[in-house]
N, C-alpha and C positions, 0 to 999 in steps of 0.2 A: 504494500500500499504506500502510496506516495504521500508526502507532506500535504499537498493540495487537497487530496481526497480526505485526509484526516480533518483538516480545518473545515471542509464542506460538511462532513459528518457532524462535527461539533456544532456548527451553525444549525444544522437540521435538528439535532437533539435539543438545543437551546430553544428553537422556534417551537418544537412540539411541546416542550415543558411550559412555555409561555402560553400557548393556546390551551393547554390542559388547565393551567392556573386560571385563566380568564373564564373558561367554561365552568369550572367548579365554583369560582367566585360568583358568576351570574346565577348559577343554580341555587346557591345558598341565599343570595339576595332575593330571588324569586320566592323561595320557601318562606323567608322572613316576611315578605310582603303579603303572603297568603294567610298569615295568621291574623286573628282578629285584632283590630285596633283597640287600644284602651282609651276609653272616653269617660268624661264626668257625666253625671246625670243631666246636667244643663246642656252639654254638648250633643246629647243623643238626638235631639230634634233636627240637627243638621245632617244626620246619617241615616235617615229612614231608608229601609230597603237594603241596608248593609249588614253583614255579619260583624259584630263588634263585641267587646267586653265593656259593659258600662258599670262604673263604680260610684257608690254614694253611701250616705248615712240613711239607715232605716229610721223613719220617723212615724210610721204608722203601718199597721197590719190589720186587714179585714178579711175574715173567713166568712164566705157566703154558704151557710149550711142549707139554705133553701134553693139556691141557684142551680141551674143545670150543671152537672159535673162537680159541683161544690168547689169552686175556685178560691184561692187565697190571693188577695191583692196586697202586694208589699210596696209601699210608697217611699220614694227616695227624696231626701233633702227638704221637702215641704209637705206638711200634712194635707190629706184630703180635705177639701176639694181643690186645693191649690197645688197638688203634687206636680212635679215637673217630669217625673219618670215613674213608671210602674212596672214591677216584676209580677207576672201572673204565674202562679204555681198551680198545677193540676196533679192532685192526688199523689203526693209523696211527703213523707215525714210529718212533722208538726212545726211548720214554719213560724206560727205565731209564738212559739216557745223558743225555738232555736235562733231565729234571726232578729228578735226584738232588740232595738237600740244598738245594733251592730253596724259595722261598715261592711258592705257587701260588694262583690263584683259578680255580675251575671253575664254569661256569654250566649249569644244567639242572634237571630235576625231582628233588627229593630223594625217594628211596625207602629202604626198609630191607631188608637181607638178613642173616638170622641175628642180628637185634637190632642191627646196625650201620647207621647212616645212610650212604647213598652216592649218588653221581650217576654215571650211565653216560654216557660221552662217546664218541660215534660220529664226531666231527668235531674236528679240532685247533683250530678256532676257538672251541671251548667252554673251552679252557684257556689261561690267561695266566700267564706267569712274571713275578713281582713283583720279584725280585732276581736 
């Protein structure tokens, strides 16, 4: 093998390593971007239709025993009827005991009901207690 061939091979290896590095970096950046954004309860209204993690202080919990499906409504940052974000829980745990006066984060698709942004949680893994 001649010296010229060795240098050409070194350049090819370096170029391959660079391309692999950029490819892996772009893949990691894309994966990070696919994760849910972390928002405050107040910011949720600007992200309707998106999957996100919304965090805030629980200031009120209301269990509707007579309602269809018996939902529990968890209000963030401001009490009902002035809540700025609502977590709707369907049939898991005892949220009125577990989440009262806690800082929570909930992950899911942000929707709007009667003008208030909300996330509907069907799984306890969607809710994380912060304090």
